[in-house]
MARRODREN-614746 format. One line per 5 residues: number of its first residue (from 1); their letters; for each residue z, y, x of N, C-alpha, C. Coordinates in steps of 0.2 Angstrom, whole numbers, padded with zeros to 4 digits. Atoms other than C-alpha are relative to their C-alpha. Layout:
NUM	A	Z:Y:X:Z:Y:X:Z:Y:X  ...
// end
This chain:
1	MKLFN	0005:0004:0003:0010:-0150:0104:-0005:0005:-0001  0004:-0004:0002:-0006:-0140:0102:-0003:-0003:-0007  0003:0002:0005:-0013:-0141:0084:-0006:0003:0000  0009:-0004:0002:-0029:-0132:0075:0001:0007:0003  0000:-0008:-0001:-0034:-0114:0081:0004:0001:0006
6	DFEVV	-0003:-0001:-0005:-0020:-0107:0091:0008:-0001:-0001  -0008:0002:0002:-0005:-0116:0082:0002:-0005:0004  -0003:0005:-0004:0006:-0126:0092:0008:-0002:-0003  -0006:0002:0003:0023:-0135:0088:0004:-0002:0006  -0006:0004:-0005:0039:-0137:0099:0007:0000:-0003
11	RFPEE	-0008:0002:0001:0057:-0141:0100:0004:0006:0004  -0005:-0005:-0004:0072:-0128:0103:0005:-0007:-0002  -0004:0006:0000:0084:-0143:0108:0007:0002:-0001  -0006:-0001:0000:0099:-0133:0110:0002:0002:-0009  0000:-0002:0007:0097:-0128:0090:-0001:-0004:-0004
16	NIIFV	0003:0006:0006:0090:-0144:0083:-0005:0004:-0004  0005:-0003:0006:0076:-0132:0077:-0007:-0003:0004  0006:0000:-0004:0057:-0135:0079:-0005:0007:-0003  0003:-0006:0001:0046:-0120:0079:-0008:-0001:-0001  0006:0001:0000:0028:-0119:0074:-0004:0007:0002
21	TNCGY	0002:-0007:-0003:0019:-0103:0083:-0006:0001:0001  0008:-0001:0000:0001:-0096:0081:-0001:0006:0008  0000:-0004:-0006:-0003:-0087:0098:0006:0002:0003  -0010:-0001:-0002:0017:-0089:0103:0003:0004:-0005  -0003:-0005:0004:0021:-0079:0090:0003:-0006:-0008
26	IYYIY	-0001:0005:0005:0033:-0089:0077:0000:0001:-0006  0002:0001:0007:0028:-0093:0059:0004:-0004:-0003  -0004:0004:0006:0037:-0108:0052:0005:-0004:0006  -0007:0003:-0003:0054:-0116:0057:0003:-0008:-0004  -0001:0006:0002:0059:-0134:0054:0009:0000:0002
31	ESKYK	-0006:0002:-0005:0079:-0137:0055:0003:-0006:-0003  0000:0007:0000:0082:-0154:0059:0007:-0002:-0005  -0006:0000:0004:0100:-0152:0051:-0001:-0002:-0005  0001:0000:0007:0094:-0149:0035:-0006:-0004:-0003  0006:0004:0001:0079:-0158:0035:-0005:0006:-0006
36	WWTKY	0004:-0006:0004:0071:-0141:0028:-0006:0004:0002  0003:-0005:-0003:0056:-0131:0031:-0001:0008:-0003  0001:-0006:0002:0055:-0112:0030:-0005:0005:0003  0004:-0004:-0004:0043:-0098:0035:0006:0005:0003  -0003:-0006:-0004:0050:-0086:0048:0000:0006:-0005
41	KNAGN	-0002:-0008:0003:0058:-0070:0040:-0006:0004:0002  0004:-0006:-0006:0048:-0060:0055:-0007:-0003:0001  0006:0003:-0001:0033:-0071:0055:-0006:0004:0004  0007:-0004:-0005:0019:-0065:0069:0002:0005:0002  -0003:-0005:-0002:0031:-0053:0074:0003:0000:0007
46	DSITV	-0004:0003:-0003:0043:-0062:0085:-0004:-0006:0006  0004:0005:-0004:0036:-0072:0101:0004:-0004:0004  -0004:0003:-0008:0042:-0085:0115:-0004:-0004:0003  0004:0002:-0005:0036:-0092:0128:-0001:-0007:0000  0002:0008:0001:0029:-0109:0123:0002:-0005:0003
51	ENYQD	0000:0004:-0004:0028:-0117:0137:0005:-0002:0003  -0006:0001:0000:0047:-0115:0140:0005:-0005:-0005  -0003:0006:0005:0051:-0127:0126:-0004:-0007:0000  0003:0008:0001:0050:-0147:0124:-0005:0000:-0006  0005:0001:0005:0035:-0154:0115:0003:-0006:-0004
56	ISREE	-0001:0007:0005:0037:-0167:0100:-0006:-0004:0000  0005:0004:0000:0028:-0181:0098:-0005:0000:-0007  0006:-0002:0006:0012:-0182:0084:0005:-0005:-0005  -0002:0004:0006:0023:-0197:0075:0006:0003:-0002  -0007:-0002:0002:0039:-0186:0074:-0003:0006:-0006
61	LIDIM	0003:-0008:0002:0027:-0170:0069:-0001:-0004:-0010  0003:0003:0006:0020:-0183:0054:0005:-0001:-0004  -0006:0001:0004:0038:-0189:0049:0003:0006:-0003  -0003:-0006:0000:0044:-0172:0048:-0005:0005:-0007  0006:-0002:0004:0029:-0166:0038:-0002:-0005:-0008
66	GGKFP	0002:0003:0005:0030:-0179:0025:-0006:-0006:-0002  0004:0007:-0001:0018:-0193:0032:-0008:0005:0000  0006:-0003:-0001:0004:-0180:0035:0000:0003:0005  0001:-0002:-0005:-0001:-0174:0051:-0003:0008:-0002  0004:-0004:0001:-0006:-0156:0049:-0007:0005:0003
71	EKETD	0006:-0001:-0002:-0023:-0148:0049:-0002:0006:0000  0001:-0011:0000:-0022:-0129:0044:0005:0001:-0003  -0006:-0003:0002:-0008:-0118:0039:0003:0000:-0007  -0004:0003:0006:-0007:-0121:0022:0004:-0005:-0001  -0005:0006:-0001:0001:-0138:0026:0005:0001:0000
76	FMRLC	-0007:-0002:-0001:0015:-0129:0031:0002:0004:-0004  -0002:-0005:0007:0016:-0116:0017:0002:-0005:-0004  -0002:0005:0006:0017:-0132:0005:0008:-0003:0000  -0007:0003:-0001:0033:-0137:0014:0006:0005:-0002  -0004:-0005:0001:0041:-0120:0012:0003:0001:-0007
81	PPNNL	-0002:-0003:0006:0051:-0113:-0002:-0005:0005:-0004  0005:-0007:0002:0039:-0101:-0014:0003:0007:0003  -0003:-0007:-0003:0051:-0087:-0010:0001:0002:0006  0001:-0001:-0007:0048:-0088:0008:-0008:0003:0002  0007:-0001:0000:0030:-0085:0006:-0003:0008:-0001
86	CIRDM	0003:-0003:0001:0021:-0069:0006:-0006:0000:-0005  0007:0000:0004:0007:-0063:-0006:-0007:-0003:0003  0005:0003:-0001:-0006:-0068:0006:0001:-0008:0001  -0002:0007:0001:0002:-0085:0008:-0003:-0004:-0007  0001:0002:0006:0001:-0088:-0011:-0006:0001:-0003
91	LDLLK	0007:0001:-0001:-0017:-0082:-0011:-0003:-0005:0002  0002:0005:-0004:-0022:-0094:0001:-0001:-0007:-0002  -0001:0008:0005:-0014:-0109:-0008:-0005:-0001:-0007  0002:-0001:0006:-0021:-0104:-0024:-0009:-0001:0001  0007:0000:-0003:-0038:-0102:-0015:-0002:-0007:0000
96	EDFPD	-0001:0007:-0003:-0035:-0119:-0009:-0001:-0005:-0005  -0001:0005:0006:-0030:-0128:-0024:-0006:0001:-0007  0005:-0002:0006:-0042:-0119:-0038:-0006:0004:0003  0007:-0003:-0003:-0059:-0115:-0027:-0003:0004:-0006  0005:-0003:0006:-0069:-0113:-0044:0003:0007:-0002
101	YMSVW	-0002:-0005:0003:-0058:-0100:-0051:0001:0007:0004  -0001:-0007:-0004:-0051:-0090:-0036:-0006:0002:0003  0006:-0004:-0004:-0070:-0087:-0029:-0003:0004:-0004  0003:-0005:0005:-0073:-0078:-0045:0004:0006:0001  -0004:-0004:-0002:-0069:-0060:-0039:0004:0003:-0005
106	EIYQS	-0006:-0004:0005:-0062:-0053:-0055:0006:-0004:-0001  -0006:0004:0001:-0051:-0068:-0056:0005:0001:0005  -0003:-0002:-0007:-0045:-0065:-0038:0003:0005:0000  -0003:-0006:-0001:-0041:-0049:-0040:0005:0002:-0005  -0005:0000:0005:-0032:-0049:-0056:0007:-0004:0001
111	VHKFL	-0005:0004:-0003:-0021:-0063:-0048:0003:0004:0005  -0003:-0004:-0005:-0018:-0051:-0033:0004:0006:-0003  -0002:-0006:0001:-0014:-0036:-0042:0007:-0003:-0006  -0006:0002:0001:-0002:-0047:-0053:0006:-0002:0005  -0004:0002:-0006:0007:-0054:-0038:0004:0006:0003
116	RNSDI	-0003:-0007:-0005:0008:-0036:-0030:0005:0003:-0005  -0005:-0003:0004:0016:-0029:-0046:0006:-0003:-0002  -0006:0005:0002:0029:-0043:-0048:0006:0002:0003  -0008:-0001:-0003:0047:-0040:-0048:0003:-0007:0005  -0002:0007:-0005:0051:-0059:-0042:-0008:-0004:0000
121	CYKSY	0006:0003:-0001:0034:-0063:-0035:-0001:-0007:0000  0001:0007:-0001:0037:-0081:-0032:-0001:-0004:-0007  0000:0002:0006:0040:-0084:-0050:-0007:0002:-0005  0007:-0002:0003:0023:-0075:-0056:-0005:-0005:0003  0005:0005:-0004:0013:-0086:-0041:0003:-0008:-0003
126	LAVND	0000:0008:0001:0022:-0103:-0049:-0003:0001:-0007  0004:-0001:0008:0016:-0096:-0068:-0007:-0001:0001  0007:0003:-0001:0000:-0094:-0061:-0004:-0004:0002  0002:0007:-0001:-0002:-0110:-0053:0000:-0004:-0006  -0002:0005:0006:0005:-0118:-0068:-0007:0001:-0004
131	LLKNC	0004:-0001:0005:-0008:-0110:-0079:-0007:-0003:0002  0005:0003:-0004:-0023:-0113:-0066:-0001:-0006:-0001  0000:0008:0000:-0018:-0130:-0066:-0003:-0003:-0007  0000:0002:0006:-0019:-0130:-0085:-0008:0000:-0002  0008:-0001:0001:-0036:-0122:-0087:-0004:-0005:0005
136	QSSYR	0003:0004:-0004:-0042:-0133:-0073:-0002:-0005:-0004  0001:0005:0004:-0039:-0148:-0082:-0002:0001:-0008  0004:0000:0007:-0046:-0143:-0100:-0007:0004:0002  0006:-0004:-0002:-0061:-0134:-0091:-0001:0004:-0002  -0001:-0006:0002:-0058:-0117:-0096:-0005:0003:0004
141	KFDDV	0005:-0004:-0001:-0072:-0104:-0095:0003:0006:0004  -0002:-0005:-0004:-0070:-0090:-0082:0001:0005:-0004  -0002:-0005:0004:-0069:-0077:-0094:0006:-0002:-0005  -0006:0001:0004:-0055:-0086:-0104:0004:0000:0006  -0006:0000:-0006:-0046:-0089:-0087:0002:0007:0000
146	QFEIK	0001:-0005:-0001:-0047:-0072:-0084:0004:0005:-0005  -0004:-0001:0003:-0040:-0067:-0101:0007:-0001:-0002  -0007:0001:0000:-0025:-0078:-0100:0004:0002:0006  -0003:-0004:-0006:-0020:-0071:-0083:0002:0006:-0002  -0002:-0006:0002:-0020:-0054:-0091:0006:0000:-0005
151	QLCLK	-0005:0001:0004:-0010:-0060:-0105:0006:-0002:0003  -0006:0003:-0004:0003:-0070:-0092:0002:0006:0003  0000:-0006:-0003:0002:-0053:-0084:0006:0004:-0004  -0002:-0003:0007:0006:-0044:-0101:0008:0000:0000  -0007:0004:0002:0022:-0056:-0104:0004:0001:0006
156	TLGRD	-0005:0002:-0006:0029:-0057:-0087:0004:0007:0001  -0002:-0006:-0004:0029:-0038:-0082:0002:0004:-0006  -0002:-0005:0007:0029:-0029:-0100:-0003:0005:0001  0005:-0005:0001:0015:-0018:-0096:-0007:-0002:0001  0007:0003:-0001:-0003:-0018:-0095:-0002:0003:0007
161	IFKRE	0002:-0004:-0007:-0006:-0015:-0076:-0009:0002:0000  0006:0002:0000:-0025:-0019:-0079:-0003:0007:-0004  0002:-0006:0003:-0028:-0002:-0090:-0004:0005:0006  0002:-0005:-0006:-0038:0011:-0081:0004:0006:0000  -0003:-0005:0001:-0029:0025:-0075:-0001:0002:0008
166	IRIVD	0000:-0002:-0007:-0027:0036:-0059:0009:-0002:0002  -0008:0004:0000:-0012:0026:-0051:0004:0006:0005  -0005:-0002:-0005:0004:0034:-0045:0005:-0006:0001  -0005:0005:-0002:0015:0022:-0035:0007:0003:0001  -0007:-0003:-0001:0034:0024:-0037:0003:-0004:0007
171	GHDSS	0000:0002:-0007:0038:0023:-0017:-0004:0002:0004  0005:0000:-0005:0029:0020:-0003:-0005:-0003:0003  0007:0005:-0001:0013:0014:-0001:-0003:0002:0007  0000:-0001:-0008:0009:0014:0018:-0007:0000:0001  0007:0002:-0003:-0011:0012:0017:-0003:0008:-0002
176	SYFWI	0003:-0007:0000:-0022:0028:0012:0002:0006:-0007  -0005:-0004:0006:-0008:0036:0000:0002:0007:0003  -0004:-0005:-0001:-0001:0053:0001:0008:-0002:-0002  -0006:0001:0000:0017:0052:0002:0005:0006:-0003  -0002:-0006:0004:0026:0064:-0008:0008:0000:-0002
181	MPVRV	-0008:0001:0000:0046:0067:-0008:0004:0006:0002  -0005:-0004:-0001:0060:0078:-0007:0002:0000:0007  -0001:-0001:-0008:0064:0084:0011:0005:0005:0002  -0006:-0005:-0002:0078:0095:0020:-0002:0000:0008  0002:0000:-0007:0073:0102:0038:0008:0002:0002
186	IDLTD	-0009:0001:-0003:0089:0099:0048:0000:0003:0007  0002:-0003:-0008:0081:0105:0066:-0006:0004:-0001  0005:-0004:0000:0068:0122:0066:-0003:-0003:0006  0003:-0001:-0006:0064:0118:0084:-0008:-0003:-0001  0007:0003:0003:0049:0107:0076:0001:-0004:-0006
191	TDGID	0000:0004:0009:0047:0103:0057:-0003:-0005:-0001  0006:0005:0001:0034:0090:0059:0002:-0006:0004  -0003:0008:-0005:0045:0077:0070:0006:-0002:-0005  -0004:0005:0003:0052:0064:0060:0008:0001:0000  -0008:0001:-0003:0069:0065:0069:0003:0007:-0004
196	NVAEM	-0002:-0005:0002:0070:0083:0061:0000:0003:-0006  0001:-0001:0007:0068:0082:0044:0001:-0006:-0004  -0004:0005:0003:0080:0072:0033:-0005:-0002:-0008  0008:0004:0006:0067:0061:0018:0005:-0003:-0003  -0003:0005:0006:0074:0057:0001:-0004:-0005:-0003
201	RSCEI	0007:0005:0000:0063:0041:0001:0004:-0002:-0007  -0001:0003:0006:0073:0035:-0016:-0005:0004:-0005  0003:-0005:0005:0063:0049:-0025:-0008:0000:0001  0006:-0001:-0002:0046:0046:-0017:-0006:-0003:-0004  0006:0001:0005:0029:0044:-0026:-0004:-0001:0008
206	SIEEN	0005:0002:-0005:0013:0038:-0017:-0006:0002:-0005  0007:-0002:0004:-0004:0045:-0023:-0006:-0002:0004  0005:0002:-0004:-0021:0038:-0016:-0004:0007:0003  0002:-0008:-0004:-0029:0053:-0004:-0006:0001:-0005  0005:-0002:0004:-0044:0052:-0014:0001:0004:-0007
211	DVAQY	-0004:-0002:0006:-0035:0056:-0030:0003:0007:0000  -0004:-0006:-0002:-0024:0069:-0022:-0006:0006:0000  0007:-0006:-0001:-0042:0077:-0015:-0003:0002:-0007  0005:-0002:0006:-0051:0076:-0032:0005:0005:-0006  -0005:-0002:0005:-0035:0081:-0044:0005:0005:0001
216	LTPFL	-0004:-0004:-0002:-0022:0090:-0034:-0001:0005:0005  0002:-0006:-0006:-0030:0100:-0020:-0001:0007:-0003  0002:-0008:0003:-0035:0115:-0032:0007:0002:-0001  -0006:-0004:-0002:-0016:0117:-0035:0004:-0001:0006  -0002:0001:-0008:-0009:0111:-0017:-0003:0007:0004
221	NKYFD	0002:-0005:-0003:-0021:0125:-0010:0002:0005:-0001  -0003:-0006:0001:-0014:0140:-0020:0006:-0001:0002  -0005:-0002:-0003:0003:0137:-0017:0004:-0001:0005  -0002:0000:-0006:0004:0132:0000:0001:0006:0003  -0002:-0007:-0005:0014:0146:0010:0000:-0003:0005
226	GTIEA	0000:0000:-0006:0010:0146:0027:0005:0004:0002  -0004:-0006:-0003:0023:0160:0029:0008:-0003:0001  -0007:0003:-0001:0039:0149:0027:0001:-0001:0005  -0003:0004:-0008:0049:0143:0042:-0003:-0005:0000  0000:0008:-0002:0048:0126:0039:-0008:-0002:0000
231	NRRRV	0004:0000:-0002:0029:0128:0038:-0004:0003:0006  0002:-0002:-0006:0027:0138:0052:0003:-0003:0007  -0002:0003:-0006:0037:0129:0064:-0002:-0006:0002  0004:0007:0001:0027:0113:0064:-0004:0000:0006  0002:0000:-0005:0023:0110:0080:-0006:-0004:0002
236	DDYWK	0006:0004:-0002:0004:0105:0086:0000:-0004:0008  0000:-0001:-0007:0006:0106:0105:0005:0003:0002  -0007:-0003:-0005:0020:0109:0119:-0002:-0001:0005  0001:0001:-0007:0018:0112:0137:0004:0005:0002  -0006:-0004:-0004:0029:0119:0150:-0004:0001:0008
241	EEDGS	0002:-0003:-0008:0024:0131:0165:0004:-0003:0007  -0005:0000:-0005:0029:0129:0183:0007:0003:0001  -0006:-0006:-0002:0040:0143:0182:0005:-0002:-0005  -0005:0003:0005:0049:0133:0167:0000:0004:-0007  0001:-0003:0005:0043:0144:0155:-0003:-0006:-0006
246	EHYRY	0002:0005:0007:0039:0133:0137:-0005:0005:-0005  0004:-0003:0005:0024:0136:0126:-0001:-0005:-0006  0003:0004:0007:0021:0130:0108:-0006:0002:-0003  0006:-0003:0006:0005:0129:0096:0002:-0003:-0005  -0002:0002:0007:0009:0127:0079:-0005:-0002:-0005
251	KEGFE	0007:0002:0004:-0001:0119:0065:0000:0007:-0006  0003:-0003:0005:-0009:0131:0052:-0003:-0004:-0006  0004:0004:0006:-0012:0128:0034:0000:-0007:-0002  0001:0005:0002:-0014:0113:0024:-0001:-0006:0004  0000:0005:-0004:-0013:0098:0035:-0002:-0006:-0005
256	WYSTY	0003:0008:0003:-0023:0081:0028:0004:-0004:0004  -0004:0007:-0002:-0015:0068:0039:0005:0001:0005  -0007:0002:-0002:0002:0062:0043:0002:0007:0004  -0003:-0006:-0003:0009:0080:0045:0005:0002:-0007  -0003:-0003:0005:0022:0088:0033:-0003:0007:-0003
261	NFYTF	0001:-0006:0002:0016:0101:0020:0005:0001:-0005  -0004:-0001:0004:0030:0109:0014:0000:0005:-0007  0002:-0004:0005:0032:0117:-0004:0010:0002:-0001  -0006:0000:0003:0047:0126:-0011:0003:-0002:-0008  0000:0004:0008:0055:0120:-0028:-0004:0005:-0004
266	EAVRK	0004:-0007:0004:0049:0138:-0035:-0008:-0001:0002  0007:0004:-0002:0032:0133:-0027:-0003:-0005:-0006  0002:0007:0003:0030:0116:-0036:0002:0002:-0007  -0004:-0002:0008:0040:0124:-0053:-0008:0003:-0002  0004:-0003:0001:0025:0135:-0053:-0008:-0004:0000
271	MLDDI	0005:0006:-0001:0012:0121:-0049:-0001:-0003:-0005  0000:0003:0007:0018:0111:-0063:-0002:0004:-0006  0004:-0006:0005:0015:0126:-0075:-0007:0000:-0002  0008:0000:0000:-0002:0127:-0070:-0004:-0006:-0002  0001:0007:0005:-0005:0109:-0073:0000:-0002:-0007
276	KDTIL	0001:0001:0006:0000:0110:-0089:-0003:0005:-0004  0008:-0004:0003:-0012:0125:-0094:-0005:-0004:0000  0007:0005:0000:-0026:0113:-0087:0000:-0004:-0004  0001:0007:0003:-0020:0099:-0097:-0001:0004:-0008  0002:-0004:0006:-0022:0111:-0113:-0008:0001:0001
281	ALSLG	0006:-0004:0000:-0038:0119:-0107:-0004:-0005:0000  0004:0005:0000:-0046:0101:-0103:0001:-0004:-0007  0002:0003:0005:-0040:0096:-0119:-0004:0004:-0006  0004:-0005:0005:-0048:0110:-0129:-0005:0000:0002  0008:-0003:-0001:-0063:0111:-0120:0000:0006:0003
286	QDNEY	0000:-0008:-0002:-0059:0127:-0113:-0001:0000:0008  0001:-0002:-0006:-0059:0135:-0095:0006:0003:0002  -0005:-0005:-0001:-0045:0142:-0085:-0003:0000:0007  0004:0001:-0008:-0047:0144:-0064:0001:-0006:0002  0001:0005:-0005:-0045:0127:-0060:-0006:-0005:-0004
291	TEELK	0006:0006:0005:-0058:0117:-0074:-0004:-0001:0006  0006:-0001:-0005:-0071:0123:-0063:-0001:-0004:0007  -0001:0003:-0006:-0063:0117:-0047:-0001:-0009:-0001  0001:0007:0000:-0060:0100:-0054:-0006:-0004:-0003  0007:0005:0002:-0079:0095:-0060:-0001:0001:0007
296	KKRGF	0004:0002:-0007:-0083:0096:-0041:0002:-0005:0002  -0003:0008:-0003:-0082:0079:-0032:0001:0001:0007  -0002:0001:-0008:-0072:0078:-0016:0002:-0007:0001  -0002:0007:-0002:-0064:0063:-0007:-0006:-0003:0004  0005:0004:-0004:-0074:0049:0002:-0007:0001:-0002
301	ATYKL	0006:-0001:0003:-0089:0050:-0010:-0004:0006:0003  0003:-0007:-0003:-0094:0067:-0003:-0001:-0001:0007  0000:-0001:-0007:-0093:0063:0015:-0008:-0003:0003  0007:0003:-0003:-0111:0060:0024:0002:-0006:0003  -0001:0007:-0002:-0113:0043:0027:-0003:-0001:0006
306	LYARD	0004:0002:-0007:-0116:0040:0046:-0002:-0007:0002  0002:0008:-0001:-0116:0022:0048:0003:-0004:-0006  -0004:0004:0003:-0112:0008:0037:-0005:-0007:0000  0002:0005:-0003:-0114:-0011:0040:-0005:-0002:-0006  0007:0002:0005:-0131:-0019:0031:-0004:0006:-0004
311	LNQEQ	0005:-0005:0003:-0139:-0004:0026:-0005:0004:0007  0005:-0002:-0003:-0154:0001:0034:-0001:0008:0003  0000:-0007:-0002:-0159:0019:0040:-0002:0003:-0005  0003:-0003:0007:-0169:0022:0024:0005:0001:-0006  -0003:-0001:0006:-0155:0018:0012:0005:0004:0003
316	IDEYN	-0005:-0005:0000:-0143:0028:0023:-0002:0008:-0001  0002:-0009:0002:-0154:0044:0021:0000:0001:-0008  0001:-0001:0007:-0156:0040:0003:0007:0002:-0003  -0008:-0003:0004:-0136:0040:0000:0001:0006:0001  0000:-0005:-0003:-0135:0055:0011:-0003:0008:-0006
321	ANRPT	0006:-0007:0004:-0149:0065:-0001:0003:0000:-0006  -0001:0001:0007:-0140:0059:-0016:0008:0000:-0002  -0007:0001:0001:-0122:0061:-0013:0004:0004:-0006  -0001:-0002:0007:-0112:0064:-0029:0004:0008:0001  -0004:-0005:-0002:-0107:0081:-0031:0004:0005:-0007
326	EDDTE	-0003:-0001:0006:-0099:0082:-0048:0006:-0007:-0002  -0003:0006:0001:-0085:0072:-0053:-0001:-0001:-0010  0001:0003:0007:-0087:0060:-0070:0005:-0002:-0002  -0006:0002:0003:-0070:0056:-0073:0001:0002:-0008  -0002:0000:0006:-0064:0054:-0091:0004:0005:-0002
331	INLIV	-0004:-0005:0001:-0055:0070:-0097:0006:-0003:-0001  -0006:0005:0002:-0041:0056:-0106:0004:-0002:0006  -0003:0004:-0006:-0038:0048:-0087:0004:0007:0004  -0004:-0004:-0005:-0036:0064:-0078:0006:0004:-0005  -0003:-0002:0004:-0024:0072:-0093:0005:-0005:-0001
336	DFYYR	-0004:0005:0000:-0015:0055:-0093:0005:0000:0007  -0003:-0003:-0006:-0013:0058:-0074:0004:0004:0000  -0004:-0007:-0001:-0007:0075:-0074:0008:-0002:-0005  -0004:0002:0004:0006:0070:-0088:0006:-0004:0003  -0004:0003:-0005:0014:0057:-0077:0000:0002:0007
341	FIYRM	-0001:-0004:-0006:0012:0069:-0062:0007:0003:-0001  -0004:-0006:0003:0023:0081:-0070:0007:-0004:-0001  -0007:0004:0002:0036:0068:-0077:0004:-0002:0007  -0004:0001:-0007:0039:0063:-0059:0004:0006:0005  -0002:-0006:-0004:0040:0079:-0051:0006:0002:-0002
346	EYMLK	-0006:-0005:0005:0051:0088:-0064:0006:-0007:0001  -0008:0004:-0002:0064:0071:-0060:0000:0001:0007  -0002:-0002:-0006:0062:0074:-0043:0003:0006:0003  -0001:-0007:-0002:0065:0092:-0042:0008:-0001:-0004  -0007:0000:0004:0081:0089:-0054:0005:-0005:0006
351	VSEEK	-0004:0005:-0005:0088:0073:-0042:0001:0002:0007  0000:-0002:-0007:0084:0081:-0026:0004:0008:0002  -0005:-0007:0000:0093:0099:-0030:0007:-0003:0000  -0008:0002:0002:0107:0089:-0036:0003:-0003:0008  -0002:0002:-0006:0107:0080:-0018:0001:0007:0007
356	GYDLI	0000:-0005:-0006:0105:0096:-0007:-0005:0000:0003  0006:-0004:-0003:0087:0096:-0003:-0003:0005:-0003  0002:-0007:0001:0078:0111:-0004:-0008:0001:-0001  0008:0001:-0002:0060:0106:0000:-0003:-0005:-0004  0002:0005:0001:0046:0095:-0006:-0006:0000:0005
361	SFMGP	0006:0002:-0005:0033:0087:0006:-0005:-0004:-0003  0005:0003:0001:0016:0082:0004:-0003:-0003:0006  0001:0001:-0005:0011:0072:0018:-0007:-0005:-0001  0005:0004:0001:-0006:0062:0020:0000:-0007:0004  -0002:0006:-0002:-0008:0046:0027:-0002:0000:0008
// end
């Protein structure tokens, strides 16, 4: 049966299961034996040929939906256990239930950040839902709601995730982040091949590429050694002649995107020593070989704007003529970032050395 948009519902008679699909991909499942709904654990990734399955009647669908014919996806979400839902689903439900509050950008972002940082996400979602319900019934103002969300977050997580800081993510962030982790080359034929490099993911940290560009590149550039075997053998291109001869072209220098940049433990320790010296210089208002570099603005803000939606040519020209050239980040934020970076890197070196790893990789997005 066709529903709203590209959603359809069909029966899988052999297992007495009902599938809800979107463009042929499974999203929700109803198990008739147990009479419960769940969101498919691999929703949006596994497809079926809907035409090969049995249809169900409107009356049956209304019955298993608790008396309501579905008009939107959130109708299915509401029937699933909250721990089945992803953060996007939770936000969709909150936007639908509390449109006045969730339409306020600051509140939406606070809720999103709270859920993203929660260890048991669905319990945080239920707590936010109760909070917004109470605020709505007592007509609380937006500023009061924002304050209460932050207090709930602090109580639940035990830390203030809303304070200003240059962020370091423990683990792997797949967006525009650099991935930093211990590695060991196990096959020198191509040291940029993921099957040739062992990665110690348990110690990985991620840092947004703009922050790497602004605060770490002076150190990374100084200590990148293109002569070590691991960096020399990163294959950029390979071809084979008709006579059977093989040819390789290798990557040179620090590569920004999707490439291993290898550092020895000795180089990383020297880098950390330089960062410690820079912390002291910044704290005392003095200069060293890095402080002038840190004042220069790097990252996306310095790129020439070639195209931007909703900007006319005059506005684009004005941006390009006034691109920022100096970084205005407060010294205390930079120093705090360096202290946290040093702590994680020193821990990484100790644990990875114990486990037999001998290099640290910085890989861009």
